[in-house]
N, C-alpha and C positions, 0 to 999 in steps of 0.2 A: 031679230036675228043677232046674236052676239058673236063677235070675233073671239076665237080662242086665243090663249096666250097669258103670260104672266105680266101683271102690271106692278111696277115699282115706282112709287112717288117720292120725290126728293124735295126738300124745303127751299132749295136755292139753286141757281145756275152752277155755282161751284160744287155743291153737293152732288148734283146731277153728273157733272164732269168726272168727279172722283168715283162715283158709283160705276159709271161706264168704264173708266180706266181700270178699276179693280177687276171688273168682269172680264175685260179683254186680256189682262195679264194672266189671270187664273185660267181662262180658257186656252190661251196660248201655251202656258206651261204644261197643261194636261195633254194637249195635242202633240207638242214636241216630244214629250216623254213617250207617247204612244206611237207616233208615226214619223217623228224626226223632222217635221216642218209644220208651218202654220200659214194658212192663207186668210188674209183679212181684206174685206172689200169696204172701202170708205164711201161716205156720202158727201154731198156738197152742201151748200147753204151756209147760213150763219151759225146755226146751233152747234156744230161740231168744233167751232174755233176754240172754245174754252177747253174742250177735250184735247185738242192737238197741242195747245200750249202746256197743258199739264203733263202730257206724255213726253214732252221734250225735256222735262226736268227730272232730277232724282226725286223719289226713288224709282219712278217708272222708267226713266231713260236707261237705268242700269238693271232692270228686272229680268230682261230676257237676253238670250243669245240672238241678236238681230240677224245674224247670218242665216238663221233658220226660219225667218219670218218673211213672207212675200206679201206685198201690198198691191191691191187692185182698186179700181173705181167702178161704182155701179153705173155711173153715167157721166156725161161731159157735154158742155156747151161747145159748139163748133167755133171756138176762138183759139188763138195761139196760146202756148204755155205761159208767155209773159203777160197775158191779159189777166187783170185782177178778178175777172169773172170766171176764170178757169178753175175748176175744182182741184185739179192736181197742183196748180200753182199755190193755192192756199195751204194745202196739207204739207207740201214740200217746204215752203218757206217757214211755216209755223212749227213744224215738227220734224219731218224726215231729214232735213238738212242739219239738224241738231243732234242726231243720234248716229250710232255706228252701224247703220244698215247699208249693205252693199248696193251700189247703184243698180246692179243687175237684178236685184230683188224688188225694185220699184217699177211696176208694170203700168205705166200710164197710158191712157187712150191718146193716140196720135191725132189730136184734133186740129193740127195745122193743115192736114190734108182734107179733101172733100169728105163729108160726113159718111156717105155710104161706103167709101173706101176705108175710112177709119174703123167703121163697124166690122168690116170683113177682116181687117188686120187684127183687130182686138179679139175677134173670135178665134183666129188662128193662134194668137198668143195664149189664150186660155186653154185651147185644146192641146197645145204643146206642153203646157205646164202640167196638165192632168193626163198626159199620154200614158196609156197602159192601165188606166183606172177610171172609175166613175168621175164625172165632172160635178164636184160638190165642194163648194167653199166651206171652210170651217166656220166663218162668221161674216155676215153681211150687215153693215150698218146702213140704216135708211132714215131719211127725214120724212116729214109730212107737210105738204104744201097747203095753203089756205083753201085750195079748191079740191083737196083730197088726192092730189097727185103724189107719187113717190118715185124716186129716181127721175127718169124723164118719161114716165108713163102717165100721160095726162088724160083727163076725162074725155071719153068718146074718141080717143086717138086710134087710128088703125094699127098702131104699134102694139096695142093691147092684145091683138088677135094673132100676133106672130107665133107660129108653131114650129117652124123649121129651123130658123137661125136661133142662136143663143145670145147674139148681140145684134141690135137693129138700129136704124137711124131714120130720121124723117124731119120734116118741117113742122114746127109747133106754132100754129097761128097766134096763140095767146102770148107766146114769148117772142114772136117775130124772128125766129132763128131756127137753124137746124140743131138737133140734139142727137147724141149717140147714147144708147142705153142698153143695159142688160135686160133680157126679156123676163116676163113674169115666171116662165117655166124654169129659167136658170136660177133666179133668186129663190124659188120654192124648193130647189134641189139642195140648198145649203143646209149644213148641219144645224146652224142657228141663225136667226134673224133678229136684230135689235132695232127698234124704232126709237129715235131720240126726238122728243117733242118738248118744246119750251115756250113759255109766254102765254099771256091771257088771250092773245089774238088767235091762238090755236085751240082754245077750249071748246068752241062750238063744233068745229070740224072733227076734232078728236072724239067728241061724244057721238057724233054721227057715225064715224067709221067703226068705232068699237062696239057701240050698242044698238044703233038702229039705222044703219045705212041702207039705202035702197039698192037697186041693181048695181053690180060691181063696176060696170063701165062708167057709172056716175062718179064713184069714188074709187079710183084704181088701187089705193092702198088696201082696200077691202079684199083684193085679189091675192094678197100676200099671206099665205098660210103654208109654211114649209112642211114638206111631207114628213119630216122627222118630228114635227110638233114643237120644235124649239123656237117659239115665237115669244119675244119679250118687248114690253113697252116700258121704256125708261123716260119718265116725264117729271116735270117740275110741278110744284103746287099750283101755280097759276094756270098751267095747261090742264090740270086735273079738276078745275073748279066745277065743271058740270058732270063729273063722274062721281063725286063724293057726296 
């Protein structure tokens, strides 16, 4: 069974970052021209750090009217904002603090509070943003964990089955911590989803997820198939080793 989607392979980490940055800017320009604003959901992990650094500098830093861009996060660890493990902390320090985006447009998960409460608060934030229309982000960036997880949707987790809420939370034994995450259904409602995958350590799991993964609860990334069909895999040459 193959996962649908477009696969783009880049020769290096810097080329991967530039490719994703170009994609984001182009997508945002089109959305702002059509609808007047743009909603971007960021991922955590190490892979997006090169992207964030690039977006913080010209020409990318000057390429958009940032007052029309709204930033969200797909998931978060239940740690304070000043904790280096916090996904928002990384993106804010490397990128968002260095561009002219209004603070009100940066919608972080309030992970300083208990995880279940943070999930409810974030769901309210998202619903308010989309008030009067369908809840569908313009672009969701995702990573791929070595166990096939994405966002904080881990193998065999009960969070995978959440149908009612659009943001959920729970204890992840493999991580020994609470995590807050957008649900599979919310991610699949996005106009576009882009997976960023880099490094030879991801080659085997990437091949499993894209080409021959077993049941979806084993590799949750397999569950991401946006209804719009806008699924993209942006990967470097090392991660693509078993696909080529």
